[in-house]
C-alpha positions in Angstrom: 8.9 -36.0 2.7 7.9 -33.7 6.0 5.7 -31.3 3.8 4.2 -28.2 5.3 2.4 -25.2 3.1 2.6 -21.7 5.2 0.3 -19.0 4.9 1.3 -15.8 6.6 -2.1 -14.0 6.2 -3.0 -10.2 6.8 -5.4 -10.5 10.1 -5.9 -13.1 12.3 -9.6 -13.3 11.2 -8.6 -14.1 7.3 -8.2 -18.0 6.4 -6.2 -19.2 3.4 -8.1 -20.7 0.6 -4.9 -21.7 -1.5 -2.8 -23.8 1.1 -5.8 -25.9 2.1 -6.6 -26.4 -1.6 -3.2 -27.9 -2.1 -3.2 -29.6 1.4 -6.3 -31.5 -0.1 -5.1 -32.1 -3.4 -1.5 -33.4 -2.1 -3.5 -35.5 0.5 -6.1 -37.1 -2.5 -2.6 -37.9 -4.6 -1.4 -39.8 -1.5 1.3 -37.5 -0.5 0.7 -36.6 3.6 0.4 -32.7 3.8 -0.2 -30.0 6.3 -0.8 -26.6 6.6 0.4 -23.8 8.9 -1.7 -20.4 9.1 0.0 -17.1 10.7 -0.4 -13.1 10.4 1.8 -10.6 9.5 1.3 -8.7 13.2 2.8 -12.0 15.1 6.5 -11.4 16.5 8.9 -12.7 13.3 10.3 -15.5 15.6 7.1 -16.6 16.7 6.8 -17.8 13.0 9.9 -18.6 12.2 10.1 -20.7 15.6 6.7 -22.4 14.6 7.8 -23.7 10.9 10.9 -24.8 12.4 9.4 -26.9 15.2 7.7 -29.0 12.4 11.3 -29.8 11.1 9.7 -29.5 7.8 12.0 -31.4 4.4 9.7 -29.0 2.2 8.0 -25.2 2.9 5.5 -23.8 0.4 4.4 -20.2 1.1 1.6 -18.5 -0.3 2.7 -15.4 -1.4 0.8 -12.1 -1.7 1.4 -8.3 -1.6 1.3 -7.9 1.7 3.2 -11.1 2.9 6.1 -10.8 0.0 8.7 -9.0 1.8 8.2 -11.3 5.3 8.4 -14.6 3.4 11.6 -13.5 1.8 13.1 -13.2 5.3 11.7 -16.4 6.6 13.4 -17.9 3.2 17.2 -16.2 4.4 16.7 -17.5 8.0 15.0 -21.0 7.5 17.9 -21.7 4.8 20.2 -21.4 7.9 17.9 -23.0 10.7 16.9 -26.2 8.3 20.1 -26.9 5.7 18.9 -28.5 3.1 15.5 -27.8 3.1 13.4 -27.0 -0.1 11.8 -24.1 0.1 8.9 -23.8 -2.7 6.8 -20.4 -3.4 3.5 -19.8 -5.2 0.8 -17.6 -5.6 0.3 -14.2 -7.4 3.0 -12.2 -6.0 5.4 -14.6 -7.8 3.9 -16.1 -10.6 4.9 -12.7 -12.4 9.1 -12.2 -13.6 9.0 -15.3 -11.6 12.6 -16.0 -13.0 13.8 -12.4 -11.8 12.5 -13.4 -7.9 14.5 -16.6 -8.3 17.5 -14.9 -9.1 17.3 -12.3 -6.3 16.1 -14.7 -3.4 18.9 -17.4 -3.7 17.4 -19.6 -1.0 14.4 -20.2 -3.0 14.5 -23.2 -5.1 11.1 -22.9 -7.4 8.0 -20.6 -8.2 4.5 -22.3 -8.8 3.4 -20.0 -11.4 -0.6 -19.6 -11.5 -2.8 -22.2 -10.5 -1.7 -25.0 -8.2 -4.0 -27.9 -8.1 -2.3 -29.6 -11.0 1.2 -28.2 -10.1 1.4 -29.6 -7.0 0.6 -33.1 -7.0 3.0 -33.3 -10.1 5.9 -31.5 -8.0 5.7 -33.7 -5.2 5.8 -36.7 -8.1 8.6 -35.8 -9.5 10.4 -35.0 -6.1 9.5 -38.5 -4.9 10.6 -40.1 -7.7 14.1 -37.9 -9.6 13.8 -34.8 -8.7 13.8 -34.0 -12.2 11.4 -31.1 -12.7 11.7 -30.5 -16.2 8.5 -32.5 -17.3 6.7 -30.6 -14.5 4.0 -27.8 -16.1 3.7 -24.2 -14.6 6.8 -23.8 -12.5 10.1 -21.4 -12.8 12.8 -23.7 -11.0 16.6 -24.2 -10.2 18.7 -27.2 -12.0 20.9 -29.2 -10.4 23.8 -26.6 -12.2 21.7 -23.4 -10.5 20.7 -22.4 -14.1 16.9 -20.9 -13.5 14.5 -22.9 -15.8 11.0 -21.8 -17.2 8.4 -24.6 -17.8 5.5 -24.2 -20.2 2.4 -23.1 -18.7 0.2 -25.9 -16.8 -3.6 -25.9 -18.1 -6.3 -24.7 -16.3 -7.6 -26.9 -13.9 -10.8 -28.5 -13.9 -12.7 -26.7 -11.1 -15.1 -29.5 -11.0 -12.5 -31.4 -9.5 -11.7 -29.0 -6.7 -11.7 -30.8 -3.5 -13.7 -29.1 -0.6 -10.7 -26.6 1.6 -12.2 -26.6 4.6 -11.8 -29.7 6.8 -11.7 -27.7 10.0 -14.8 -25.5 9.6 -15.0 -26.1 13.6 -12.1 -24.3 14.2 -13.1 -21.2 11.9 -16.6 -19.7 14.1 -14.8 -16.3 14.3 -13.2 -16.0 11.0 -13.7 -15.2 7.8 -14.0 -18.0 5.2 -12.6 -17.6 1.6 -14.9 -19.5 -1.0 -14.6 -19.4 -5.1 -17.6 -20.5 -7.2 -15.5 -19.1 -10.5 -12.3 -18.2 -12.0 -11.7 -15.3 -14.2 -13.0 -12.3 -14.8 -14.9 -10.9 -17.8 -13.3 -7.3 -17.9 -9.9 -6.1 -18.8 -9.6 -3.3 -16.2 -5.5 -2.6 -16.5 -4.9 -2.7 -12.6 -5.6 -5.5 -11.6 -4.6 -9.4 -12.6 -8.0 -11.0 -13.4 -7.8 -9.1 -17.0 -4.6 -11.5 -17.6 -6.3 -14.6 -17.8 -9.0 -14.8 -20.2 -12.6 -16.0 -20.2 -14.3 -17.6 -17.2 -14.6 -20.8 -15.6 -17.2 -21.9 -13.1 -17.2 -24.4 -10.6 -20.8 -26.5 -10.9 -23.7 -24.8 -9.4 -24.8 -28.2 -7.8 -21.3 -28.7 -6.4 -21.4 -25.0 -4.8 -24.6 -25.3 -3.2 -23.2 -28.7 -1.1 -20.3 -26.8 -0.7 -22.2 -23.9 1.1 -24.5 -26.1 2.8 -21.4 -27.2 5.0 -20.9 -23.7 5.9 -24.2 -23.2 6.3 -24.7 -26.2 9.0 -21.5 -25.4 10.7 -22.8 -21.7 11.6 -19.7 -19.7 10.2 -19.7 -16.2 10.6 -19.1 -14.9 6.8 -18.5 -16.3 3.7 -16.5 -14.0 1.4 -16.7 -15.0 -2.6 -13.2 -14.1 -4.1 -15.2 -14.4 -7.6 -13.8 -11.2 -9.5 -17.5 -10.1 -10.6 -20.1 -13.2 -9.2 -23.2 -11.9 -11.3 -21.2 -12.1 -14.9 -23.4 -15.0 -15.4 -27.2 -14.5 -14.1 -28.2 -18.0 -14.1 -25.1 -18.9 -11.8 -25.5 -16.4 -9.9 -29.3 -16.3 -9.3 -29.2 -20.2 -8.1 -26.5 -19.7 -5.5 -28.6 -16.2 -3.9 -32.1 -18.9 -4.3 -30.4 -21.5 -2.4 -28.8 -19.3 0.0 -32.2 -17.8 0.9 -34.0 -21.3 1.3 -31.5 -22.5 3.1 -30.7 -19.6 5.4 -29.6 -20.2 8.9 -30.2 -16.8 10.2 -26.5 -16.3 11.2 -23.9 -16.4 8.5 -23.5 -13.7 5.8 -22.4 -13.9 2.4 -20.3 -11.4 0.8 -20.1 -10.8 -3.0 -17.8 -8.6 -5.2 -20.3 -7.7 -8.2 -20.3 -5.1 -11.1 -23.7 -3.5 -10.2 -23.9 -2.2 -13.9 -24.9 -5.7 -14.9 -27.2 -6.4 -12.3 -30.3 -7.9 -13.8 -33.8 -7.4 -12.4 -34.2 -11.4 -11.1 -31.1 -10.9 -8.8 -32.0 -7.6 -7.3 -35.3 -9.0 -6.8 -33.6 -11.9 -5.0 -31.6 -9.7 -2.6 -34.7 -7.9 -1.6 -36.2 -10.5 -0.4 -33.2 -11.7 2.1 -33.0 -11.4 5.6 -30.8 -8.2 6.7 -27.3 -9.0 6.7 -27.5 -12.4 4.7 -26.2 -10.4 1.8 -23.1 -8.1 1.6 -22.1 -6.6 -1.8 -18.8 -4.9 -3.0 -19.2 -2.6 -5.8 -16.2 -0.9 -7.5 -16.6 2.4 -9.3 -13.0 3.4 -8.8 -13.7 6.4 -10.7 -16.4 8.8 -12.1 -14.2 10.7 -14.4 -15.1 9.0 -17.9 -11.6 9.6 -19.7 -10.3 7.7 -16.2 -12.3 4.8 -16.7 -11.4 4.9 -20.4 -7.8 4.7 -20.0 -7.9 1.8 -17.8 -10.4 -0.2 -20.0 -13.0 -0.4 -17.7 -16.2 -1.5 -19.2 -18.7 0.1 -17.0 -21.6 2.8 -17.3 -21.7 4.7 -13.9 -25.0 5.8 -14.4 -26.5 2.2 -14.8 -24.2 1.5 -11.6 -25.8 3.9 -9.6 -29.4 3.1 -10.7 -29.1 -0.8 -9.3 -27.3 0.4 -6.3 -30.1 2.1 -5.4 -32.3 -0.8 -6.4 -30.3 -2.9 -4.5 -30.7 -0.6 -1.4 -34.2 -0.1 -1.6 -35.0 -3.0 0.9 -32.3 -1.9 3.5 -31.5 -5.7 4.1 -28.2 -5.7 1.8 -24.6 -4.0 3.0 -23.6 -2.3 0.0 -19.7 -0.9 -0.6 -18.5 1.2 -2.8 -15.0 1.5 -4.1 -12.7 4.0 -5.4 -9.0 3.9 -6.4 -6.6 7.1 -6.1 -3.8 7.3 -8.8 -5.6 5.9 -11.3 -4.2 8.1 -15.0 -5.5 10.8 -15.9 -7.4 12.0 -12.6 -6.2 14.7 -10.7 -6.6 15.6 -7.0 -10.1 17.8 -8.1 -11.4 14.6 -10.3 -10.9 12.8 -7.3 -12.9 14.7 -5.0 -15.8 15.0 -7.4 -15.6 11.3 -8.1 -15.9 10.7 -3.8 -18.7 13.4 -4.0 -20.5 11.4 -6.6 -20.3 7.7 -4.5 -20.8 9.3 -1.5 -24.3 11.2 -2.8 -25.7 7.6 -3.9 -25.5 6.7 0.2 -23.2 3.4 0.3 -22.6 1.7 4.0 -19.2 2.0 3.3 -17.1 4.0 1.2 -13.8 2.7 0.3 -10.5 4.5 -1.0 -7.6 2.3 -2.5 -4.4 3.7 -3.5 -3.4 2.4 -7.2 -0.7 -0.5 -6.5 1.1 -1.3 -10.0 0.8 -5.7 -9.9 3.5 -7.4 -11.4 2.0 -8.5 -14.9 -0.7 -6.0 -14.6 -1.1 -4.1 -17.9 -0.7 -1.2 -15.8 2.8 -2.1 -15.0 3.1 -2.0 -18.7 1.4 1.2 -19.1 2.9 3.2 -16.1 5.3 5.4 -17.9 3.1 6.6 -20.5 1.2 8.0 -17.3 3.9 9.0 -15.5 2.9 6.7 -12.3 5.8 6.4 -10.0 5.3 3.6 -7.6 7.3 2.2 -4.4 10.0 -0.8 -5.5 8.8 -2.6 -2.3 5.5 -4.4 -2.0 2.5 -3.6 -2.4 4.0 -1.3 -5.2 1.8 1.4 -4.2 1.6 4.7 -6.2 3.9 7.3 -5.6 2.7 10.4 -7.6 1.8 10.4 -11.1 1.7 13.1 -13.8 -2.2 13.9 -12.5 -1.5 14.0 -8.9 1.3 15.0 -6.6 2.8 12.8 -3.9 2.1 15.9 -1.5 -1.7 15.4 -2.8 -1.9 11.6 -2.3 -0.3 12.1 1.2 -3.8 14.4 2.2 -5.9 11.6 0.6 -4.1 9.2 2.9 -5.4 11.5 5.8 -8.9 11.7 4.2 -8.8 8.2 3.9 -8.1 8.1 7.7 -11.0 10.0 8.4 -13.3 8.5 6.0 -13.1 5.4 8.2 -13.3 6.8 11.5 -16.5 9.2 10.5 -18.2 7.4 7.8 -17.3 3.8 7.5 -17.5 2.8 11.5 -20.8 4.2 11.5 -20.7 5.4 15.0 -21.4 9.2 13.0 -24.7 8.6 11.4 -27.1 11.3 13.0 -23.8 14.1 13.9 -21.8 13.4 10.8 -25.5 14.2 8.4 -25.8 17.7 11.1 -22.0 18.8 10.2 -22.7 18.2 6.2 -25.3 20.6 6.4 -22.8 23.2 6.3 -20.9 22.0 3.3 -21.6 21.8 0.0 -19.5 19.1 -0.8 -18.7 16.1 1.7 -14.9 15.8 0.4 -14.2 19.4 1.0 -15.5 18.9 4.7 -13.0 15.8 5.2 -10.2 18.0 3.7 -11.0 20.9 6.3 -10.9 18.2 9.3 -7.8 16.9 8.0 -6.5 20.2 8.0 -7.5 20.5 11.7 -6.7 17.1 12.8 -2.6 18.1 11.3 -2.7 21.3 12.9 -3.5 19.6 16.4 -1.0 16.7 15.4 -3.9 14.4 16.1 -2.9 11.9 13.4 0.0 10.6 15.0 -1.6 10.1 18.5 -3.7 6.9 19.6 -7.2 8.4 20.5 -9.7 7.2 23.0 -12.9 5.2 22.4 -14.4 8.9 22.2 -11.9 11.2 21.0 -12.9 11.3 17.4 -16.8 12.5 18.9 -14.8 15.3 20.8 -12.4 16.7 18.1 -15.3 16.5 15.7 -17.0 18.9 18.1 -14.4 21.0 18.8 -13.7 21.3 14.5 -17.5 22.4 14.2 -17.3 24.8 17.1 -13.9 26.3 15.7 -15.7 26.7 11.9 -19.3 27.5 12.9 -19.8 28.1 16.3 -20.9 26.3 19.5 -24.0 24.2 18.7 -26.1 22.0 21.5 -27.9 20.2 19.0 -25.2 18.7 17.8 -23.7 17.4 21.2 -27.0 15.7 21.2 -27.2 14.2 17.7 -23.6 12.4 19.5 -25.4 11.2 22.1 -27.6 9.7 20.2 -24.7 8.3 18.2 -23.3 6.6 20.8 -26.3 5.1 22.5 -26.9 3.7 18.9 -24.2 1.5 19.0 -23.8 0.6 22.4 -25.0 1.0 25.9 -22.8 3.2 27.4 -22.3 4.1 31.0 -20.3 7.0 30.8 -19.6 9.7 28.2 -17.4 12.6 27.3 -17.7 15.4 29.3 -19.5 17.6 26.5 -21.8 15.2 26.2 -23.0 15.2 29.6 -26.4 17.0 28.8 -29.3 15.0 29.7 -33.1 15.0 30.4 -32.9 12.1 32.9 -34.0 13.7 35.9 -37.2 14.7 35.0 -38.1 11.9 33.0 -36.9 9.1 35.4 -39.8 8.1 36.7 -42.1 8.2 33.7 -38.8 6.0 32.5 -39.1 4.1 35.2 -43.2 3.3 34.9 -42.5 2.9 31.0 -40.6 -0.9 32.1 -43.0 -1.7 34.5 -46.3 -1.3 32.1 -46.7 -5.1 30.6 -48.5 -3.3 27.5 -45.1 -2.1 26.8 -43.1 -5.0 27.1 -45.4 -6.7 24.5 -45.5 -4.1 22.3 -41.3 -3.1 22.1 -39.6 -5.4 24.2 -41.2 -8.7 23.6 -37.7 -10.9 23.4 -37.3 -9.8 27.0 -40.8 -11.1 28.3 -40.2 -13.1 31.4 -37.0 -10.8 32.6 -37.5 -8.5 35.5 -38.4 -5.0 34.4 -35.5 -3.5 36.8 -33.0 -5.6 34.7 -34.6 -4.9 31.1 -34.0 -1.2 31.8 -30.0 -1.9 32.6 -29.6 -3.9 29.3 -31.7 -1.7 27.2 -31.7 2.2 27.0 -34.4 5.3 27.1 -32.9 8.6 26.2 -35.4 11.7 25.9 -34.3 14.4 23.8 -35.4 18.1 23.8 -36.0 18.1 20.0 -36.3 15.3 16.9 -32.7 13.8 16.4 -34.1 12.3 13.1 -36.2 15.2 11.3 -34.9 18.6 13.5 -38.5 19.3 14.5 -38.5 21.4 17.7 -40.3 18.8 19.5 -39.0 16.3 23.0 -38.7 13.0 21.7 -37.8 9.6 23.5 -36.2 6.8 22.0 -35.8 3.1 23.0 -32.6 1.6 22.1 -32.8 -2.1 22.1 -28.9 -4.2 21.7 -30.0 -7.4 21.1 -31.5 -6.7 17.8 -28.6 -4.8 15.9 -28.8 -4.6 12.5 -26.1 -5.2 9.9 -24.3 -2.3 10.3 -24.2 -2.8 14.2 -26.7 -0.3 15.4 -29.0 -1.2 18.2 -33.0 -1.4 17.2 -34.6 2.1 18.0 -37.8 2.7 18.5 -39.6 6.4 19.1 -41.4 5.5 22.2 -42.6 9.2 22.8 -46.4 8.7 23.1 -45.9 6.1 25.8 -43.7 7.6 27.8 -44.9 11.4 27.2 -48.2 12.1 25.9 -50.0 8.9 27.8 -48.4 9.9 30.8 
């Protein structure tokens, strides 16, 4: 049997854990198997041709919200190109209502429901012997007469027997590597498929640490845990974090989804000890409306959540993302705005806006009529409107989401955005006003250039509050905080450089300055150091607003976890001691 597992990922930097697991399980049971990865952004014909060129007899697709429509098309065309090919599917997008799915996609032969590590080898064994799948647990299939049959579910797989998925680490240096140390979730949030599976199972922690060492040794860029609630078992989580602290390679970043309100003191203390950039955390807030929280059966104390987030961020070494979902039951437009402002006030490194997706098999699917939730028929089944929020209001939130990513999550406006927000009591109202400006200017439909976001933020501010020289200086700083820019937009071509040029040159010539501020460049010629770092003089203090000249040194070889240069106030060595 020529067997091919296919993943179609959302982005090039992503990797697919499922096809790797199943490949290793098949090979371990004596069935030769290979996998191929593509992305939804590749031309359809490229993917089709790639699969065809391998001439597989069995093709198994890993199916998710983002790729299911593409997978359906591939099945149709592959059945023409490879007559007699067996097309099998698995993954969360086809594990529910699977009989209905098979009825609509006639080219597909069967679906593996839920976990596939036990089901897949059983299928291959049955295929090799008599091609009778009646005894294989966890599948929905089409028998010889074309009738759709649904076998009983498979038992949960023993996670201690999971194979190590990544035999190709050397090829994944610049990609996100996904990993799991547990399956299941202790919570019952109605919008999430994890609530369907009761209980949590853990990979033995000694095994986890061995696997993580392989990632550390390979020097991969990021390992993203797919555990639904990484910290639901304190001992399990703390042992893993402790191991990563002790074996940090100085490069790899580890991302976890956590429930912040149940964070233990021991876990926070471990995180606070870490190297900057070692750990990254994603915290689902979803809403701060108590009625909404109860309606979605989310067991979360938001007051505790925000208090723990503050403690998690206290050492300024961990990146913390907070998430909201628009379109949830009982949350109208104004309520969502209040949720946004409350989350914003807790200063997340990233504030992610999502839109409710009514997943097949979720409790939300069953409750959608109760709350008047109308959603798209095609994946990703995103909410169109509810009894509490209109399509027009959700459309406005989509625009705010775009601007939130550009001006907040990008990290490119840290000082200038703060200055603009001084004019507003509500960050949400600022983004509302900015979205009106963008729509009036037709900017949502345009491909904006590198610095256009700065230009339009200034024009917006000027339109509402008048011209402001300080805002221009703030924007100039924000650009240099991210990059050693050689040219700037015309509105930002204000500079004190001519009057400070001699002082800047002298700063780089003094060896004591290099030892104090730029030791990583010792041995380099001062002229070269001057080119790869940056000095900028400001007529006032960018950070405090004090009316005094300030000189900042930007070093780009020491960027922080948010991508900002190392910034040092060197005013005393450039101005006072001159």
